[in-house]
C-alpha positions in Angstrom: 0.0 0.0 0.0 1.2 3.5 -0.7 2.8 5.2 2.3 2.3 8.9 1.6 -0.4 11.0 3.3 -1.9 12.7 1.8 0.8 34.5 -9.5 0.3 36.7 -9.9 3.5 38.7 -10.6 3.9 42.0 -8.9 4.9 44.8 -11.3 8.5 46.1 -10.8 7.3 49.6 -9.8 5.1 48.2 -7.0 7.9 46.0 -5.7 10.1 49.1 -5.4 7.4 50.8 -3.4 7.0 48.0 -0.9 9.9 48.7 1.4 9.8 47.9 5.1 9.6 51.6 5.9 6.6 52.2 3.7 3.7 53.3 5.9 0.9 53.9 3.5 -1.9 51.4 3.2 -3.9 50.9 0.0 -7.5 50.0 -0.9 -5.8 47.3 -3.1 -3.6 45.9 -0.4 -0.2 46.1 1.2 2.3 43.5 2.5 5.1 43.4 5.1 2.7 44.6 7.7 1.6 41.4 9.4 4.2 40.7 12.0 4.1 42.3 15.5 7.3 44.2 14.9 6.2 45.7 11.6 4.1 48.6 12.7 0.9 47.0 11.4 -1.5 49.3 9.7 -0.3 52.4 11.6 2.5 54.9 11.3 3.0 57.9 9.1 -0.4 59.0 7.8 -2.0 55.7 8.0 -4.7 54.4 10.3 -3.4 55.4 13.8 -0.2 54.4 15.4 -1.7 51.9 17.9 -3.6 48.7 17.5 -7.2 48.7 18.6 -8.9 46.0 20.7 -12.2 46.9 19.0 -11.0 44.8 16.1 -10.1 41.1 16.8 -8.6 38.4 14.6 -8.6 34.7 14.7 -7.8 31.7 12.6 -11.0 29.6 12.7 -9.2 26.2 12.4 -6.5 26.8 15.1 -6.8 25.3 18.6 -5.0 27.3 21.3 -3.2 29.4 18.7 -1.7 26.2 17.2 -2.1 24.3 14.0 -0.6 20.8 13.3 0.0 19.8 9.7 2.0 17.2 7.7 5.0 18.1 5.6 3.8 19.2 2.2 0.1 19.3 3.3 -2.2 21.8 1.6 -4.3 23.3 4.4 -7.6 25.3 4.0 -7.7 28.1 6.5 -9.9 31.1 7.4 -9.0 34.4 8.9 -12.0 35.8 10.8 -12.0 39.5 11.6 -14.6 41.0 14.1 -15.6 44.6 14.6 -19.1 45.7 15.6 -19.2 49.1 13.8 -16.9 48.9 10.8 -18.1 48.6 7.2 -15.3 46.8 5.5 -11.9 45.3 6.1 -8.5 44.8 4.5 -5.7 42.4 5.6 -2.1 41.4 5.3 -1.3 37.8 6.2 2.0 35.8 6.1 3.6 32.6 7.2 7.2 32.9 8.4 9.9 30.5 9.4 10.3 32.2 12.8 8.0 34.3 15.0 8.0 37.9 13.7 10.7 36.8 11.1 11.1 37.9 7.5 11.5 34.6 5.6 8.4 33.1 4.1 7.6 29.5 5.0 5.6 27.3 2.6 3.4 29.0 0.1 0.1 30.9 0.4 -2.6 30.9 -2.2 -5.7 33.0 -2.6 -9.2 31.6 -3.0 -11.6 32.8 -5.6 -14.2 35.2 -4.4 -12.3 36.3 -1.3 -11.0 39.6 -2.7 -7.4 38.6 -2.0 -4.2 38.1 -3.9 -0.6 37.0 -3.1 2.2 39.6 -3.3 5.8 38.9 -2.3 4.6 35.6 -0.9 2.1 37.3 1.5 -1.7 37.5 1.3 -3.4 40.8 1.0 -6.7 42.3 -0.2 -7.5 43.4 -3.7 -10.3 45.6 -2.4 -11.9 46.0 1.1 -14.3 43.2 2.0 -17.6 44.1 3.6 -18.6 43.1 7.2 -21.7 41.1 7.8 -23.2 41.0 11.4 -19.9 42.3 12.7 -17.6 39.7 11.0 -15.8 39.2 7.8 -13.8 36.1 6.8 -11.0 35.5 4.3 -10.5 32.0 3.1 -7.1 30.9 1.8 -4.8 27.9 1.4 -1.3 27.3 2.7 1.1 24.5 1.5 3.4 23.4 4.2 7.1 22.9 3.6 8.3 19.4 2.9 10.5 19.4 5.9 9.6 19.1 9.6 9.7 22.1 11.8 7.7 25.1 13.1 6.3 28.0 11.1 4.4 31.1 12.3 1.3 32.6 10.8 0.9 36.4 11.3 -1.8 38.8 10.2 -2.9 42.3 10.6 -6.4 43.6 9.6 -7.8 47.0 9.3 -11.6 47.5 9.9 -12.5 50.7 8.1 -15.5 53.1 7.8 -15.0 53.6 4.0 -14.6 57.4 4.4 -12.0 57.4 1.7 -9.2 58.6 3.9 -7.4 57.3 7.0 -9.1 58.6 10.2 -10.1 57.8 13.7 -13.0 55.6 12.5 -10.5 53.0 11.2 -9.6 50.3 13.7 -6.7 47.9 13.0 -5.2 45.1 15.1 -2.8 42.1 14.9 -3.5 38.4 15.1 -1.8 36.7 18.0 0.8 34.7 16.0 -0.3 31.1 15.3 2.3 28.4 15.8 2.2 25.8 13.0 3.8 22.4 13.9 4.9 20.5 10.8 5.4 16.9 11.6 4.8 13.5 10.0 2.4 11.1 11.6 4.0 7.6 11.2 0.9 5.6 12.1 -1.1 7.5 9.5 1.7 6.9 6.9 1.2 3.2 7.4 -2.4 3.3 6.2 -3.2 6.4 4.1 -2.5 7.2 0.5 -3.5 10.7 -0.6 -5.4 10.1 -3.8 -8.9 11.5 -3.3 -10.5 14.0 -1.0 -13.9 14.1 0.7 -16.3 16.9 1.7 -16.2 17.4 5.5 -18.7 19.6 7.3 -19.1 21.6 9.4 -15.6 22.8 10.0 -15.1 23.4 12.8 -17.6 21.3 14.6 -18.6 21.1 18.3 -20.5 17.8 17.9 -20.9 15.6 14.8 -18.9 15.7 11.6 -20.3 14.5 8.2 -17.9 13.1 5.6 -19.3 12.8 2.1 -17.6 11.2 -0.9 -18.4 9.5 -4.2 -18.5 5.7 -3.9 -19.1 2.4 -5.6 -22.4 0.9 -4.6 -21.8 -2.2 -2.5 -18.1 -1.5 -1.9 -17.0 -1.9 1.8 -15.0 0.9 3.4 -13.0 1.1 6.6 -13.4 4.5 8.3 -10.3 5.7 10.3 -10.0 8.9 12.4 -6.5 9.9 13.5 -5.6 12.7 15.9 -2.9 15.3 15.0 -0.2 12.9 16.4 -1.2 10.0 14.1 -3.0 8.0 16.8 -6.1 6.1 15.7 -9.0 7.3 17.8 -12.0 5.9 15.9 -12.6 3.1 13.5 -15.7 1.9 11.8 -16.7 -0.4 8.9 -19.4 0.6 6.4 -20.7 -0.4 3.0 -21.8 2.0 0.3 -25.5 1.8 -0.4 -25.3 4.0 -3.5 -22.8 6.1 -5.5 -22.6 8.7 -2.7 -21.8 8.1 0.9 -22.4 10.5 3.8 -20.7 9.1 6.9 -21.5 10.8 10.3 -18.7 10.7 12.9 -20.2 11.4 16.3 -17.1 13.2 17.5 -16.3 10.4 19.9 -13.4 7.9 20.2 -13.6 4.1 20.2 -14.1 4.0 23.9 -17.1 6.4 23.7 -15.3 9.4 25.2 -15.6 12.7 23.5 -12.7 13.5 21.2 -10.6 16.3 22.5 -10.6 19.7 20.7 -8.1 19.6 17.8 -7.5 18.7 14.2 -8.3 15.1 13.0 -7.5 13.3 9.8 -10.3 11.2 8.3 -9.1 8.3 6.1 -11.7 6.1 4.5 -10.1 3.1 2.9 -11.8 1.1 0.1 -10.8 -1.9 -1.9 -9.1 0.2 -4.6 -8.7 3.7 -3.2 -8.3 5.9 -0.1 -10.3 9.1 0.5 -9.1 11.6 3.1 -10.3 14.8 4.7 -9.7 16.9 7.8 -12.1 17.7 10.7 -11.7 20.3 13.5 -13.3 19.7 16.8 -14.1 22.6 19.2 -15.8 22.3 22.6 
């Protein structure tokens, strides 16, 4: 059985403008402003020199400011920005090899419909994205390096009033850096081959998780759920009743205890293929 688990180009003139001392934000984005030692969205004639607690940031999939991924894994992530009064939001997000460092780790990619693009290896907005019910989210993907180690995800976001100019109504803040642990899971490697993916919802979940995938009617499958350390916590055997299977994991381990908050790998093994996905449990 197999043992593996699973630009845009910035114009030259824009590159020359994006120096570390550059303090001017833009409605079409800015980079090198995500780390805690960068000055964020403030400085000069930008949006105030100090971060504001009226704006908060979080990565929806992180647990205790930590993500655990496999070397080379492509991870779907979401930055959520909250502000009760702002109209729209811009961002700068990066993943670095060290906390508040300058060297990019892995590779970021924008997602269609998110009003973002990647410049100089960092994610930023193409235009401000509107708030809804006090929140706005930016979905993106990150591909982990092939080597083990630790990376750090940083972000700054600016919640604005769309007045057309920087003023006291704009409130920006930093994301508390997210530690990303990049480590193989040997027990997962022994079982899983990364050939097909499934739909997993909801992400995150506080209760049950539904895994949906195309199937061959009558084919048997073994359902495996591994924690972030590669430990098998749940196993089940099913048979496809049609060409589409929706398997519901109740969020519990084999002994009936609730699975702890964290990231889990779902690997469903059939006679000729393996389907995998990722679930996040929150409590």
